C-alpha positions in Angstrom: 3.4 28.1 -26.0 3.4 25.7 -23.0 -0.1 26.8 -22.1 -1.3 25.6 -25.5 0.3 22.2 -25.3 -2.2 19.3 -25.4 -0.1 17.1 -23.2 0.8 13.4 -23.6 -2.5 12.3 -25.2 -4.9 15.0 -26.3 -8.4 14.9 -27.9 -9.0 11.9 -30.2 -6.8 9.7 -28.0 -8.3 6.6 -26.4 -7.0 7.8 -23.1 -9.2 10.8 -23.1 -12.1 8.7 -24.1 -11.6 6.3 -21.2 -10.8 8.9 -18.6 -13.9 10.9 -19.5 -15.7 8.3 -17.4 -16.5 9.2 -13.7 -16.9 5.5 -13.1 -13.1 5.3 -13.0 -13.3 6.1 -9.3 -14.5 2.4 -8.9 -11.6 1.3 -11.1 -9.1 3.0 -8.8 -10.4 1.1 -5.9 -10.3 -2.1 -7.9 -6.7 -1.6 -8.7 -5.8 -1.1 -5.0 -7.4 -4.5 -4.1 -5.4 -6.1 -7.0 -2.1 -4.4 -6.1 -2.3 -5.6 -2.5 -1.9 -9.2 -3.7 1.8 -8.6 -4.6 3.8 -9.3 -1.4 6.7 -6.9 -2.1 4.4 -4.2 -3.5 2.1 -4.1 -0.5 5.1 -4.3 1.9 6.5 -1.2 0.2 3.2 0.6 0.7 2.7 -0.6 4.3 6.3 0.4 5.3 6.4 3.8 3.6 2.8 5.1 3.5 0.6 6.9 5.9 -2.5 5.6 4.1 -4.2 4.5 7.3 -4.0 7.9 8.9 -4.5 10.0 5.7 -6.4 7.7 3.4 -8.4 10.4 1.7 -5.5 12.7 1.4 -3.5 9.9 -0.3 -6.5 9.2 -2.6 -6.7 12.9 -3.6 -3.0 13.0 -4.3 -3.1 9.9 -6.4 -6.1 11.1 -8.4 -4.4 14.5 -9.0 -1.3 12.7 -10.3 -3.4 10.6 -12.7 -5.4 13.6 -13.9 -2.1 15.6 -14.4 -0.6 12.8 -16.5 -3.7 12.5 -18.6 -4.9 16.1 -18.9 -2.0 18.3 -18.0 0.4 19.9 -20.4 3.5 17.9 -21.3 5.5 20.1 -18.9 3.0 19.5 -16.1 3.0 15.8 -16.7 6.8 15.5 -16.8 7.1 17.6 -13.6 4.6 15.4 -11.8 6.5 12.3 -13.0 9.8 13.8 -11.9 8.5 14.5 -8.4 7.1 11.0 -8.1 10.4 9.4 -9.2 12.4 11.5 -6.7 10.0 10.5 -3.9 10.1 6.8 -4.8 13.9 6.9 -5.2 14.3 7.7 -1.5 12.1 4.8 -0.3 13.2 1.4 0.9 11.3 -1.6 2.3 12.0 -5.0 3.8 11.0 -8.1 1.9 8.5 -10.0 4.1 9.9 -13.4 3.0 13.7 -12.9 2.8 14.2 -10.0 5.1 16.2 -8.2 2.4 15.9 -4.5 1.9 14.7 -3.4 -1.6 13.9 -0.2 -3.4 10.3 0.4 -4.0 11.1 1.9 -7.5 12.3 -1.5 -8.8 11.0 -2.0 -12.3 9.1 -5.1 -11.3 7.1 -3.3 -8.7 6.5 -0.2 -10.9 5.3 -2.4 -13.7 2.9 -4.2 -11.4 1.4 -1.0 -10.2 1.2 0.4 -13.7 -0.4 -2.6 -15.3 -3.0 -3.2 -12.6 -4.0 0.5 -12.7 -4.4 0.8 -16.4 -6.1 -2.6 -16.8 -8.5 -1.6 -14.0 -9.3 1.7 -15.7 -10.0 0.0 -19.0 -11.8 -3.1 -17.9 -14.1 -1.2 -15.5 -15.0 1.4 -18.2 -15.8 -1.4 -20.6 -17.9 -3.4 -18.2 -19.7 -0.2 -17.2 -20.8 0.1 -20.8 -18.2 2.3 -22.5 -18.1 1.1 -26.2 -14.5 0.3 -27.2 -13.3 -1.7 -30.1 -10.5 -4.2 -29.8 -8.2 -1.8 -31.6 -9.1 1.0 -29.2 -8.3 -1.3 -26.3 -4.9 -2.0 -27.7 -4.5 1.7 -28.5 -5.2 2.6 -24.8 -2.5 0.2 -23.5 0.0 1.5 -26.1 -0.8 5.1 -25.2 -0.3 4.4 -21.5 3.3 3.4 -22.1 3.8 7.2 -22.1 2.5 7.2 -18.5 4.7 4.3 -17.6 7.7 6.3 -18.8 6.8 9.1 -16.4 7.3 6.8 -13.4 10.7 5.6 -14.7 9.8 2.5 -16.7 11.2 1.6 -20.1 8.1 1.8 -22.3 9.4 -1.2 -24.4 9.2 -3.4 -21.3 5.6 -2.5 -20.5 2.6 -4.4 -22.0 1.1 -2.5 -24.8 -1.8 -4.6 -26.0 -4.6 -6.6 -24.4 -2.8 -9.9 -25.3 0.4 -8.6 -23.7 -1.4 -7.6 -20.5 -3.1 -11.0 -20.3 0.3 -12.7 -20.8 1.8 -10.5 -18.1 -0.8 -11.5 -15.6 -0.2 -15.2 -16.4 3.5 -14.7 -15.7 3.1 -12.8 -12.4 0.3 -14.8 -10.9 2.6 -17.4 -9.2 4.2 -14.7 -7.2 0.9 -13.3 -5.9 -0.8 -14.3 -2.6 -2.8 -13.0 0.2 -0.4 -11.9 2.9 -1.3 -10.4 6.3 -0.6 -7.0 4.8 -2.9 -7.8 1.8 -5.7 -8.9 4.1 -5.4 -5.8 6.4 -5.3 -3.6 3.3 -8.4 -5.2 1.9 -10.3 -4.7 5.1 -9.1 -1.1 5.3 -10.2 -0.4 1.7 -13.6 -1.9 2.4 -14.2 0.1 5.6 -11.9 3.1 5.8 -12.6 6.1 8.1 -14.8 8.5 6.2 -14.1 12.2 6.1 -15.9 13.9 8.9 -18.3 15.7 6.6 -19.5 12.4 5.3 -19.4 10.5 8.6 -23.1 11.1 9.2 -24.8 9.8 12.3 -26.1 6.3 12.1 -29.3 5.0 13.6 -29.2 4.1 17.2 -27.7 0.7 17.7 -26.2 0.6 14.2 -22.7 1.3 12.9 -23.8 2.1 9.4 -24.7 5.6 8.3 -25.9 6.6 4.8 -22.4 7.5 3.6 -20.9 4.3 5.0 -23.5 2.2 3.2 -22.9 4.0 0.0 -19.2 3.5 0.2 -19.7 -0.2 1.0 -21.7 -0.5 -2.2 -18.8 1.1 -4.2 -16.2 -1.1 -2.5 -18.2 -4.2 -3.0 -18.6 -3.5 -6.7 -14.9 -2.8 -7.1 -14.0 -6.1 -5.4 -16.5 -8.0 -7.5 -14.9 -6.5 -10.6 -11.6 -8.2 -9.8 -10.6 -11.1 -12.1 -11.8 -14.5 -10.7 -8.3 -15.6 -10.0 -7.7 -12.5 -7.8 -10.9 -13.1 -5.8 -9.8 -16.7 -5.3 -6.6 -15.5 -3.8 -8.7 -13.5 -1.3 -10.3 -16.7 -0.2 -12.8 -17.4 -3.0 -15.1 -14.6 -2.0 -18.1 -14.1 -4.3 -21.0 -16.2 -5.6 -21.4 -17.7 -9.0 -23.5 -14.6 -9.9 -20.8 -12.2 -8.8 -19.7 -11.4 -12.4 -23.3 -10.6 -13.6 -24.2 -8.6 -10.5 -21.0 -6.6 -10.8 -21.7 -5.8 -14.4 -25.3 -4.7 -13.7 -24.2 -2.6 -10.7 -21.4 -0.8 -12.4 -23.6 0.0 -15.4 -26.2 1.4 -13.2 -23.6 3.5 -11.3 -22.2 4.8 -14.6 -25.7 6.0 -15.6 -26.2 7.7 -12.2 -22.8 9.5 -12.4 -23.5 10.6 -16.0 -26.6 12.4 -14.7 -24.5 14.6 -12.4 -23.7 18.2 -13.6 -20.6 18.4 -15.8 -18.8 20.6 -13.3 -19.1 17.8 -10.7 -17.8 15.2 -13.1 -14.8 17.0 -14.4 -11.7 18.1 -12.5 -10.0 21.5 -13.1 -7.2 19.9 -15.1 -9.7 18.1 -17.4 -11.6 21.3 -17.9 -8.5 23.3 -18.7 -7.3 20.6 -21.2 -10.7 20.8 -23.0 -10.4 24.5 -23.2 -6.9 24.3 -24.7 -8.1 21.7 -27.2 -11.0 24.0 -28.2 -8.7 26.9 -28.6 -6.4 25.0 -30.8 -9.0 23.2 -32.9 -9.1 24.2 -36.6 -11.8 26.8 -37.2 
């Protein structure tokens, strides 16, 4: 039965182990800072997305897609991938350097988004304290080739180990830089409009309310978790102690999130997947 299908990964996979971590909300933000450094990728977003007027709606839709790919049934994951491919297939953008029109579902761009996302998930979870062996790290990247296939990539052309991811970054770095769109996106990611329920009144004479200060902390941590070469492309932001302070902060945040009730930490698709797994487990 489709309702008893464990999806693309299932219990025992490294993917489920990594995505069990609520700290991945920081990883998602880190990946966006990183993705913005690719001129064509960020041009495609800027010219096709309403992220400035619907930032939180876009975040929810992206998070739902990731959760569906990880925890949905195979049919649900494939249907989500099909919708995304059809959406991307209709989109075009103009290259900021050449003026040429390009498709935003070019393999080069899809691969960049995929690698930065999964590398952000994995590296953030590890730096937050999730114990993973080197074999599990490679296993995660290999498993995530299934997710790459959902968006239309050939799995064989997607990095499947930590060494391959590092090599991919070395190859793509010469094409990366901070464009105007990247700078504007980074500023927006650091200080987006908050949902009205969270936009609590600030003290008189100040622009920072409690929710804004909390978000600044999360955004600052996500930025500090970027690879040093990426921070340098943003203008060398960060002190020599940035790496250590980022590790300490993300570990503390992971402990705080782990203390929340389980129903707050797990989405409905994740809960449903665990229920299916328990139902199918050998008795």
